[in-house]
C-alpha positions in Angstrom: -79.2 90.0 -62.5 -80.5 93.6 -63.0 -77.3 95.6 -62.6 -77.0 98.5 -65.1 -75.5 102.0 -65.1 -78.8 103.3 -63.8 -78.2 101.3 -60.6 -75.0 103.1 -59.8 -75.3 106.2 -57.6 -72.5 108.5 -56.7 -72.6 110.5 -53.5 -71.5 114.0 -52.9 -68.2 112.8 -51.3 -67.4 110.6 -54.3 -68.7 107.4 -52.6 -70.4 104.9 -55.0 -73.6 103.1 -54.1 -75.6 100.3 -55.9 -79.4 100.6 -55.9 -82.1 98.2 -57.0 -81.4 95.3 -54.7 -85.1 94.4 -54.5 -84.6 92.7 -57.9 -81.7 90.6 -56.8 -82.1 86.8 -57.3 -80.4 84.1 -55.3 -78.1 81.7 -57.0 -79.5 78.3 -58.1 -79.6 75.7 -55.4 -80.6 78.3 -52.7 -84.0 79.1 -51.3 -86.0 81.2 -53.7 -83.8 80.4 -56.7 -85.2 81.4 -60.1 -87.1 78.9 -62.2 -87.7 78.6 -65.9 -91.3 79.6 -65.5 -90.8 83.0 -64.0 -89.9 86.3 -65.8 -86.2 86.9 -66.0 -85.1 90.1 -64.3 -83.0 92.5 -66.1 -82.8 95.0 -69.0 -82.3 93.5 -72.5 -79.8 96.1 -73.5 -77.4 94.8 -70.8 -78.6 91.2 -70.3 -76.2 88.2 -70.4 -77.0 85.7 -73.2 -77.8 82.8 -70.8 -80.3 85.1 -69.0 -81.9 86.2 -72.3 -82.1 82.5 -73.4 -83.4 81.5 -70.0 -80.7 78.8 -69.7 -81.2 78.4 -66.0 -78.3 76.0 -65.4 -75.8 78.5 -66.7 -77.0 81.5 -64.7 -74.8 82.4 -61.8 -71.9 84.7 -60.8 -70.8 84.9 -64.4 -74.1 86.5 -65.3 -73.3 89.3 -62.8 -69.8 89.6 -64.2 -71.4 90.1 -67.6 -73.5 93.0 -66.3 -70.3 94.6 -64.9 -68.7 94.3 -68.3 -71.8 95.7 -70.0 -71.7 98.7 -67.6 -68.0 99.2 -68.3 -68.7 99.0 -72.0 -71.2 101.9 -71.8 -68.8 103.9 -69.7 -66.1 103.6 -72.3 -68.3 103.9 -75.5 -71.4 105.7 -74.3 -73.5 102.8 -75.8 -75.3 99.9 -74.2 -74.0 96.6 -75.5 -77.2 95.4 -77.1 -78.8 97.8 -79.6 -82.4 97.6 -80.9 -85.4 99.7 -81.6 -87.6 97.6 -79.3 -87.1 95.5 -76.2 -87.8 92.4 -78.3 -85.0 93.3 -80.7 -82.6 94.1 -77.9 -83.5 90.8 -76.3 -82.7 88.9 -79.5 -79.3 90.6 -79.7 -78.7 89.8 -76.0 -79.5 86.1 -76.6 -77.1 86.0 -79.5 -74.6 88.2 -77.6 -74.5 90.6 -80.5 -72.6 93.6 -79.0 -72.7 97.0 -80.7 -69.7 97.8 -82.9 -67.6 100.7 -81.8 -64.5 102.5 -83.1 -63.2 102.8 -79.6 -60.5 100.2 -78.9 -57.8 99.6 -76.2 -57.3 97.8 -73.0 -60.5 99.0 -71.2 -62.7 97.7 -74.1 -60.8 94.4 -74.0 -61.6 94.1 -70.3 -65.3 94.8 -70.9 -65.4 92.2 -73.8 -63.8 89.5 -71.6 -66.4 90.1 -69.0 -69.1 89.9 -71.7 -67.8 86.6 -73.3 -70.7 84.4 -74.6 -69.5 81.5 -72.5 -69.7 82.2 -68.8 -66.6 80.1 -68.3 -64.6 82.5 -70.5 -65.4 85.5 -68.3 -63.6 86.6 -65.2 -63.9 84.0 -62.4 -65.0 86.5 -59.8 -65.5 90.2 -59.3 -62.1 90.5 -57.7 -60.4 89.4 -60.9 -62.5 92.0 -62.8 -61.4 94.7 -60.4 -57.8 93.7 -60.6 -57.9 94.1 -64.4 -59.3 97.6 -64.1 -56.6 98.5 -61.5 -54.0 97.2 -63.9 -55.5 99.3 -66.6 -55.2 102.4 -64.4 -51.5 101.7 -63.9 -51.2 101.2 -67.6 -52.9 104.5 -68.3 -50.2 106.2 -66.2 -47.5 104.3 -68.1 -49.0 105.3 -71.5 -49.0 108.9 -70.4 -45.4 108.8 -69.3 -44.4 107.1 -72.6 -46.2 110.0 -74.4 -44.2 112.6 -72.4 -41.0 110.7 -73.1 -41.8 110.7 -76.8 -42.2 114.5 -76.7 -38.8 114.8 -74.9 -37.2 112.6 -77.5 -38.5 114.7 -80.4 -37.1 117.8 -78.8 -33.8 116.1 -78.1 -33.5 115.0 -81.8 -34.3 118.5 -82.9 -31.9 120.4 -80.5 -29.3 117.6 -80.0 -29.5 118.4 -76.3 -28.2 115.8 -73.8 -30.6 117.0 -71.1 -33.7 116.2 -73.2 -32.3 112.8 -74.2 -31.8 112.1 -70.5 -35.4 113.2 -69.7 -36.7 111.0 -72.4 -34.9 107.9 -71.1 -36.0 108.7 -67.5 -39.7 108.9 -68.6 -39.5 105.7 -70.6 -37.9 103.9 -67.7 -40.6 105.2 -65.3 -43.3 104.1 -67.8 -41.8 100.6 -67.8 -41.8 100.5 -64.0 -45.6 101.1 -64.1 -46.1 98.6 -66.9 -43.2 96.4 -68.0 -45.0 95.3 -71.2 -45.9 98.7 -72.4 -45.0 98.3 -76.2 -44.6 102.1 -76.8 -42.3 102.5 -73.8 -40.1 99.5 -74.8 -39.9 100.7 -78.4 -39.4 104.3 -77.4 -36.6 103.5 -75.0 -34.7 101.6 -77.7 -35.1 104.4 -80.2 -34.1 107.1 -77.6 -31.0 105.1 -76.6 -29.9 104.7 -80.2 -30.5 108.3 -81.0 -28.7 109.5 -77.9 -25.7 107.3 -78.7 -25.5 108.6 -82.3 -25.6 112.1 -80.9 -22.8 111.3 -78.5 -20.7 109.6 -81.2 -21.1 112.7 -83.4 -19.8 114.8 -80.6 -16.9 112.3 -80.0 -18.2 111.6 -76.5 -17.2 107.9 -76.7 -17.4 107.3 -72.9 -21.0 108.5 -72.8 -21.9 106.4 -75.8 -20.4 103.2 -74.2 -22.2 103.9 -71.0 -25.5 104.0 -72.8 -25.1 100.8 -74.7 -25.8 97.3 -73.4 -24.2 94.3 -75.1 -27.2 92.2 -73.9 -29.6 94.2 -76.1 -29.7 93.0 -79.7 -30.6 96.5 -81.0 -27.4 97.9 -79.6 -25.0 95.4 -81.3 -24.5 97.5 -84.5 -23.7 100.6 -82.5 -21.4 98.7 -80.2 -19.5 97.4 -83.2 -19.4 100.9 -84.7 -18.1 102.3 -81.4 -15.4 99.7 -81.1 -14.3 100.4 -84.7 -14.1 104.1 -84.0 -12.2 103.6 -80.7 -9.7 101.3 -82.5 -9.1 103.9 -85.2 -8.7 106.5 -82.5 -6.2 104.4 -80.7 -4.2 103.8 -83.9 -4.2 107.5 -84.7 -3.1 108.4 -81.2 -0.2 105.8 -81.4 0.9 107.2 -84.8 0.9 110.8 -83.5 2.9 109.8 -80.4 5.5 108.1 -82.6 5.5 111.2 -84.9 6.0 113.4 -81.9 8.8 111.2 -80.6 10.4 111.4 -84.1 10.2 115.2 -84.1 11.6 115.3 -80.6 14.5 113.1 -81.6 15.1 115.2 -84.7 15.0 118.3 -82.6 17.7 117.0 -80.4 20.0 116.5 -83.4 19.0 119.8 -84.9 19.8 121.6 -81.7 23.3 120.3 -81.9 23.8 121.5 -85.4 21.5 124.6 -85.5 21.3 126.4 -82.3 19.0 129.1 -83.7 16.4 126.5 -84.8 16.0 124.9 -81.3 13.2 127.1 -80.2 11.1 126.5 -83.3 11.5 122.7 -83.1 10.7 122.7 -79.4 7.4 124.6 -80.1 6.6 122.1 -82.9 7.2 119.1 -80.6 5.0 120.6 -77.9 2.2 121.3 -80.3 2.3 117.7 -81.7 2.4 116.2 -78.2 -0.6 118.3 -77.2 -2.5 117.2 -80.3 -1.7 113.6 -79.7 -3.0 113.9 -76.1 -6.2 115.5 -77.2 -6.8 112.8 -79.8 -6.2 110.0 -77.2 
C-alpha cells in the first residue's frame, strides 16, 4: 500500500527493483491484516481513495493496482495524481479521488486512469492485466509511428505523383495495421492513400494498376470502381470504332488500289497508322 515512484530503483544494467517492502501490509483475512485503528501506510499524493477513507473492507489488490496507475500517471505527466499544499489537502483529494488535470492525453493516460478508477471493481483485475495493457500500448506506439511515416510518404507522393512513394505509403500503413488493427490513423490513411494512388493511375491511363488497387468490398472504393468501369467502357467503344474505321479504310484502299495504282502506297500508310492507333487505344 506504499508503492510510489520513489520505491522504484533502476540498476546499472537496466534492471528494475522495488524498495520499501518493510511497509507492505498483508491482505485482509490473513495474519497481521490492517485494522481500522492503525495508521494507514502510504503517501497521500498517490493513495487510493479506499485507503484514504480507511474503508478496510475495500482495501486489497485493487489498492495496489491504483498505486501502479498513480505511478504511471506521474511517468506520463510529471505530476502526482493528488495535488495539495499540505498532506491534509492531498489526503482529502485522495479520498475524493480528485486527480490533477493535465493536457496530456492518449492511450497511456487512459491506462493510468483505468487503474485509478474510484471503484476498485472498475480497475484492472490483476497486475497481469495492467501489464498487458502497457504491452499493447507499446505495440500501438510502433503502429502510430509507422502511420506517421506513411503519412509523410503519402504527402510526398501526392506532390511528386510518384508511384514508388505511393507504394511506400501503402506498405507503411499496412505494417501499422499489423501492429494495431484498430489504429484509426492507419485505417483512414490507407483509404486516403489508395484513393489518391488510384486517381493518379487513372490520370496516367494505367487502368490495370487502378483496378488492382481497388477492392469492391470497401465502400470507399465504390465510386472509383464505377468511374473506372465507365472509363473502360468508353475506351472499349472507342477502340471498336477505330477498328471499324481502320477496316473501312482498308476496304477503301483495296478498291482505290484497283482504280488508282499511284495512291496505293498512301492508303496503305494511312491504314497502318490507324490500326496502330487503335491498338494503342485498346
